[in-house]
OpenMM code with the backbone's topology and positions (N, CA, C; nanometers):
from openmm import Vec3, app, unit

residues = "MET GLU GLN TYR VAL LEU PHE LEU ILE LEU GLY ILE LEU ALA ILE VAL LEU GLY VAL ALA ILE LYS ARG LYS ARG MET GLU ILE PHE ILE ASN PHE VAL LEU ARG LEU ALA ALA GLY ALA VAL GLY ILE TYR LEU LEU ASN THR ILE LEU ALA MET ALA SER ILE GLN THR LEU VAL GLY PHE ASN MET THR ASN VAL LEU VAL VAL GLY VAL LEU GLY LEU PRO GLY PHE ALA LEU LEU TYR GLY LEU GLY PHE TYR PHE THR LEU".split()
positions = [
    Vec3(10.5566, 8.1676, 8.7833),
    Vec3(10.6267, 8.1638, 8.9130),
    Vec3(10.5675, 8.2918, 8.9787),
    Vec3(10.5434, 8.3756, 8.9580),
    Vec3(10.4917, 8.5320, 9.0299),
    Vec3(10.3256, 8.4903, 9.0141),
    Vec3(10.2913, 8.4569, 8.9354),
    Vec3(10.1105, 8.4086, 8.9676),
    Vec3(10.0977, 8.2992, 9.0832),
    Vec3(10.2197, 8.2152, 9.0936),
    Vec3(10.1917, 8.1135, 9.2089),
    Vec3(10.1801, 8.1769, 9.3365),
    Vec3(10.3066, 8.2407, 9.3388),
    Vec3(10.3678, 8.3617, 9.4742),
    Vec3(10.2211, 8.3801, 9.5379),
    Vec3(10.0988, 8.4806, 9.4022),
    Vec3(9.9895, 8.5483, 9.4169),
    Vec3(9.8977, 8.4433, 9.4586),
    Vec3(9.8693, 8.3652, 9.4106),
    Vec3(9.8102, 8.2634, 9.4163),
    Vec3(9.7755, 8.2062, 9.5782),
    Vec3(9.9149, 8.1950, 9.6326),
    Vec3(9.9547, 8.1485, 9.7510),
    Vec3(9.9373, 8.2725, 9.8889),
    Vec3(9.9641, 8.3893, 9.8368),
    Vec3(9.9348, 8.5142, 9.9212),
    Vec3(9.7229, 8.4718, 9.9237),
    Vec3(9.6707, 8.5142, 9.8506),
    Vec3(9.5006, 8.5514, 9.7908),
    Vec3(9.4606, 8.4016, 9.8702),
    Vec3(9.5223, 8.2755, 9.8648),
    Vec3(9.5125, 8.1705, 9.9405),
    Vec3(9.5188, 8.1458, 10.1536),
    Vec3(9.5915, 8.2160, 10.1523),
    Vec3(9.6245, 8.2121, 10.2813),
    Vec3(9.5706, 8.3585, 10.3656),
    Vec3(9.5017, 8.4549, 10.2720),
    Vec3(9.4468, 8.5353, 10.2754),
    Vec3(9.3047, 8.4818, 10.3136),
    Vec3(9.2316, 8.3938, 10.2591),
    Vec3(9.1555, 8.3467, 10.2311),
    Vec3(9.0889, 8.2585, 10.3408),
    Vec3(9.2071, 8.1822, 10.4171),
    Vec3(9.2265, 8.1085, 10.5211),
    Vec3(9.2154, 8.1866, 10.6361),
    Vec3(9.2995, 8.3039, 10.6256),
    Vec3(9.2712, 8.3276, 10.7828),
    Vec3(9.1266, 8.4275, 10.7729),
    Vec3(9.0884, 8.4946, 10.6871),
    Vec3(8.9624, 8.5706, 10.6895),
    Vec3(8.8458, 8.4517, 10.7208),
    Vec3(8.8667, 8.3463, 10.6975),
    Vec3(8.7605, 8.2425, 10.7160),
    Vec3(8.7858, 8.1794, 10.8500),
    Vec3(8.8865, 8.2089, 10.9200),
    Vec3(8.9201, 8.1276, 11.0715),
    Vec3(8.8303, 8.2409, 11.1285),
    Vec3(8.8975, 8.3967, 11.0917),
    Vec3(8.8535, 8.5211, 11.1829),
    Vec3(8.6675, 8.5137, 11.1526),
    Vec3(8.6349, 8.5050, 11.0641),
    Vec3(8.4457, 8.4811, 11.0446),
    Vec3(8.4652, 8.3703, 11.1199),
    Vec3(8.4934, 8.2366, 11.1134),
    Vec3(8.4740, 8.1506, 11.2094),
    Vec3(8.4441, 8.1357, 11.3612),
    Vec3(8.5569, 8.2171, 11.4103),
    Vec3(8.5494, 8.2202, 11.5352),
    Vec3(8.4430, 8.3092, 11.5594),
    Vec3(8.4205, 8.3970, 11.4788),
    Vec3(8.3361, 8.5405, 11.5202),
    Vec3(8.3973, 8.6519, 11.5903),
    Vec3(8.5412, 8.6406, 11.5546),
    Vec3(8.6282, 8.8007, 11.5848),
    Vec3(8.6404, 8.8127, 11.4601),
    Vec3(8.5023, 8.9449, 11.4603),
    Vec3(8.4891, 9.0164, 11.3361),
    Vec3(8.5901, 9.1502, 11.3367),
    Vec3(8.6668, 9.1670, 11.5092),
    Vec3(8.7488, 9.2490, 11.5464),
    Vec3(8.8912, 9.2555, 11.4770),
    Vec3(8.9361, 9.1359, 11.4517),
    Vec3(9.0344, 9.0725, 11.3533),
    Vec3(9.0054, 9.0566, 11.2285),
    Vec3(8.8942, 9.0909, 11.1472),
    Vec3(8.8931, 9.0887, 11.0101),
    Vec3(8.8964, 9.2640, 11.0174),
    Vec3(8.7997, 9.3465, 11.0842),
    Vec3(8.8381, 9.4673, 11.0568),
    Vec3(8.9573, 9.5295, 11.0725),
    Vec3(9.0746, 9.4944, 11.2054),
    Vec3(9.1674, 9.5668, 11.2195),
    Vec3(9.2839, 9.5433, 11.0938),
    Vec3(9.2550, 9.4002, 11.0250),
    Vec3(9.3319, 9.3478, 10.8834),
    Vec3(9.2865, 9.4484, 10.7850),
    Vec3(9.1367, 9.4532, 10.7567),
    Vec3(9.1054, 9.5916, 10.6173),
    Vec3(9.1766, 9.7148, 10.6823),
    Vec3(9.1185, 9.7523, 10.7628),
    Vec3(9.1821, 9.9227, 10.8330),
    Vec3(9.3153, 9.9128, 10.8363),
    Vec3(9.4371, 9.7960, 10.8539),
    Vec3(9.5710, 9.8152, 10.8032),
    Vec3(9.5508, 9.8171, 10.6536),
    Vec3(9.5126, 9.7189, 10.5886),
    Vec3(9.5090, 9.6944, 10.4302),
    Vec3(9.5239, 9.8616, 10.4123),
    Vec3(9.4075, 9.9172, 10.3954),
    Vec3(9.3863, 10.0245, 10.3626),
    Vec3(9.4939, 10.1460, 10.4247),
    Vec3(9.5181, 10.1590, 10.5487),
    Vec3(9.6025, 10.3086, 10.5855),
    Vec3(9.7612, 10.2427, 10.5211),
    Vec3(9.7606, 10.1242, 10.4885),
    Vec3(9.9213, 10.0472, 10.4281),
    Vec3(9.9329, 10.1339, 10.2808),
    Vec3(9.7775, 10.0413, 10.1957),
    Vec3(9.7692, 10.1293, 10.0674),
    Vec3(9.8384, 10.3298, 10.0863),
    Vec3(9.7414, 10.3338, 10.1348),
    Vec3(9.7257, 10.5115, 10.1275),
    Vec3(9.8853, 10.5637, 10.1866),
    Vec3(9.9256, 10.4806, 10.2582),
    Vec3(10.0953, 10.5344, 10.3414),
    Vec3(10.1899, 10.4838, 10.2143),
    Vec3(10.1868, 10.3953, 10.1597),
    Vec3(10.2632, 10.3595, 10.0328),
    Vec3(10.2594, 10.4607, 9.9547),
    Vec3(10.1252, 10.4803, 9.9121),
    Vec3(10.1095, 10.6234, 9.8003),
    Vec3(10.1910, 10.7444, 9.8443),
    Vec3(10.1342, 10.7639, 9.9641),
    Vec3(10.1762, 10.9041, 9.9986),
    Vec3(10.3218, 10.9288, 10.0059),
    Vec3(10.3911, 10.8587, 10.0639),
    Vec3(10.4992, 10.8384, 10.0673),
    Vec3(10.6018, 10.8263, 9.9453),
    Vec3(10.4959, 10.7401, 9.8534),
    Vec3(10.5720, 10.7229, 9.6887),
    Vec3(10.5697, 10.8821, 9.6506),
    Vec3(10.4646, 10.9338, 9.6543),
    Vec3(10.4569, 11.0649, 9.5397),
    Vec3(10.5346, 11.1681, 9.6388),
    Vec3(10.5531, 11.1772, 9.7969),
    Vec3(10.6758, 11.2651, 9.8370),
    Vec3(10.8195, 11.2183, 9.8655),
    Vec3(10.8542, 11.1164, 9.8203),
    Vec3(10.9739, 11.0728, 9.7223),
    Vec3(11.0147, 11.1306, 9.6289),
    Vec3(10.8663, 11.1418, 9.5079),
    Vec3(10.9067, 11.1422, 9.3711),
    Vec3(10.9004, 11.3025, 9.4020),
    Vec3(10.8290, 11.3764, 9.4638),
    Vec3(10.8331, 11.5076, 9.4908),
    Vec3(10.9914, 11.5824, 9.5533),
    Vec3(11.0025, 11.5041, 9.6080),
    Vec3(11.1878, 11.5335, 9.6260),
    Vec3(11.2780, 11.5079, 9.5608),
    Vec3(11.2156, 11.3900, 9.4209),
    Vec3(11.3425, 11.3559, 9.3100),
    Vec3(11.3834, 11.2533, 9.3957),
    Vec3(11.3120, 11.1749, 9.4637),
    Vec3(11.4160, 11.0336, 9.5139),
    Vec3(11.3414, 10.9387, 9.4565),
    Vec3(11.4320, 10.8463, 9.4024),
    Vec3(11.3689, 10.7413, 9.3602),
    Vec3(11.2559, 10.6584, 9.4017),
    Vec3(11.1449, 10.6279, 9.3706),
    Vec3(11.0746, 10.5938, 9.4533),
    Vec3(11.1700, 10.4176, 9.4492),
    Vec3(11.1113, 10.4087, 9.6190),
    Vec3(11.1848, 10.2813, 9.6696),
    Vec3(11.0610, 10.1525, 9.6563),
    Vec3(10.9355, 10.1665, 9.6614),
    Vec3(10.8886, 10.0655, 9.7082),
    Vec3(10.7552, 10.0516, 9.6029),
    Vec3(10.6925, 9.9711, 9.5459),
    Vec3(10.6129, 9.9398, 9.4477),
    Vec3(10.4511, 9.9331, 9.5070),
    Vec3(10.3913, 9.9833, 9.4578),
    Vec3(10.2856, 10.0202, 9.5018),
    Vec3(10.1964, 9.8808, 9.4122),
    Vec3(10.1913, 9.7537, 9.5027),
    Vec3(10.1432, 9.6513, 9.4350),
    Vec3(10.0779, 9.5504, 9.5145),
    Vec3(9.9782, 9.4591, 9.4564),
    Vec3(9.9112, 9.3959, 9.5895),
    Vec3(10.0008, 9.3274, 9.6825),
    Vec3(10.0843, 9.2612, 9.6828),
    Vec3(10.1983, 9.1835, 9.7544),
    Vec3(10.2187, 9.3078, 9.8799),
    Vec3(10.2979, 9.4103, 9.8675),
    Vec3(10.3709, 9.5207, 9.9560),
    Vec3(10.2473, 9.5705, 9.9741),
    Vec3(10.1351, 9.5752, 9.9676),
    Vec3(10.0123, 9.6020, 10.0299),
    Vec3(9.9486, 9.4852, 10.1512),
    Vec3(9.9416, 9.3510, 10.1089),
    Vec3(9.9238, 9.2630, 10.2182),
    Vec3(10.0503, 9.2369, 10.2943),
    Vec3(10.1562, 9.2604, 10.2772),
    Vec3(10.2364, 9.2844, 10.3928),
    Vec3(10.2231, 9.4044, 10.5239),
    Vec3(10.1680, 9.4964, 10.4775),
    Vec3(10.1619, 9.5867, 10.5300),
    Vec3(10.0471, 9.5455, 10.6201),
    Vec3(9.9321, 9.5207, 10.5568),
    Vec3(9.8094, 9.4938, 10.6092),
    Vec3(9.8122, 9.3340, 10.7137),
    Vec3(9.9343, 9.2436, 10.6763),
    Vec3(9.9544, 9.1160, 10.7953),
    Vec3(10.0592, 9.2306, 10.8939),
    Vec3(10.1540, 9.2610, 10.8748),
    Vec3(10.2406, 9.3324, 10.9624),
    Vec3(10.2142, 9.4538, 11.0168),
    Vec3(10.1291, 9.5396, 10.9871),
    Vec3(10.1363, 9.6731, 11.0402),
    Vec3(10.2342, 9.7220, 10.9916),
    Vec3(10.2513, 9.8722, 11.0892),
    Vec3(10.3790, 9.9463, 11.1005),
    Vec3(10.5295, 9.8834, 11.1042),
    Vec3(10.5253, 9.7623, 11.1354),
    Vec3(10.6519, 9.7270, 11.1229),
    Vec3(10.6474, 9.6802, 10.9943),
    Vec3(10.5918, 9.6298, 10.8902),
    Vec3(10.5788, 9.6083, 10.7714),
    Vec3(10.6384, 9.6838, 10.6593),
    Vec3(10.5567, 9.8134, 10.6879),
    Vec3(10.5622, 9.9323, 10.6421),
    Vec3(10.7059, 9.9677, 10.6732),
    Vec3(10.7591, 9.9913, 10.7697),
    Vec3(10.8679, 10.0298, 10.8198),
    Vec3(11.0044, 9.9418, 10.7293),
    Vec3(10.9539, 9.7690, 10.7523),
    Vec3(11.0465, 9.6921, 10.6614),
    Vec3(11.0581, 9.6777, 10.5461),
    Vec3(10.9331, 9.7094, 10.4414),
    Vec3(10.9327, 9.7679, 10.2753),
    Vec3(11.0552, 9.8640, 10.2535),
    Vec3(11.0420, 9.9809, 10.3498),
    Vec3(11.1095, 10.1189, 10.3162),
    Vec3(11.2374, 10.0889, 10.3784),
    Vec3(11.2944, 10.0158, 10.4882),
    Vec3(11.3603, 9.9643, 10.4947),
    Vec3(11.5070, 9.9033, 10.3688),
    Vec3(11.4099, 9.7660, 10.3363),
    Vec3(11.4993, 9.7118, 10.1986),
    Vec3(11.5052, 9.7625, 10.0963),
    Vec3(11.3739, 9.8864, 10.0602),
    Vec3(11.4471, 9.9492, 9.9469),
    Vec3(11.5430, 10.0167, 9.9844),
    Vec3(11.5361, 10.0679, 10.0792),
    Vec3(11.6848, 10.1397, 10.1127),
    Vec3(11.8002, 10.0888, 10.0715),
    Vec3(11.8142, 9.9469, 10.1403),
    Vec3(11.9184, 9.9054, 10.1540),
    Vec3(11.9580, 9.8483, 10.0131),
    Vec3(11.8418, 9.7937, 9.9331),
    Vec3(11.8728, 9.7165, 9.7950),
    Vec3(11.9184, 9.8343, 9.7061),
    Vec3(11.9087, 10.0083, 9.7183),
    Vec3(11.9146, 10.1358, 9.6507),
    Vec3(12.1047, 10.1252, 9.6472),
    Vec3(12.1293, 10.0983, 9.7561),
    Vec3(12.3101, 10.1468, 9.7705),
    Vec3(12.3882, 10.0310, 9.7159),
] * unit.nanometer
topology = app.Topology()
chain = topology.addChain("A")
for resn in residues:
    res = topology.addResidue(resn, chain)
    for name in ("N", "CA", "C"):
        topology.addAtom(name, app.Element.getBySymbol(name[0]), res)
């Protein structure tokens, strides 16, 4: 089941990238890639800081979470950590 979800996410990503390139809106593609990279770095750094503070790591560093941050940006980042804190309570 997890493989199907991953393939679905990758399919949606391919469609979004195809539409962005077809419409010659490279700024959409560049914005997405920059949010993806910044989100990956942000998740990694916050997990490292929380681990140094002896707080259980709340958000896993995986492709799904990075794609959520890439699509939603900062609200997606806050959503992931908000859900992580909520489910640890």
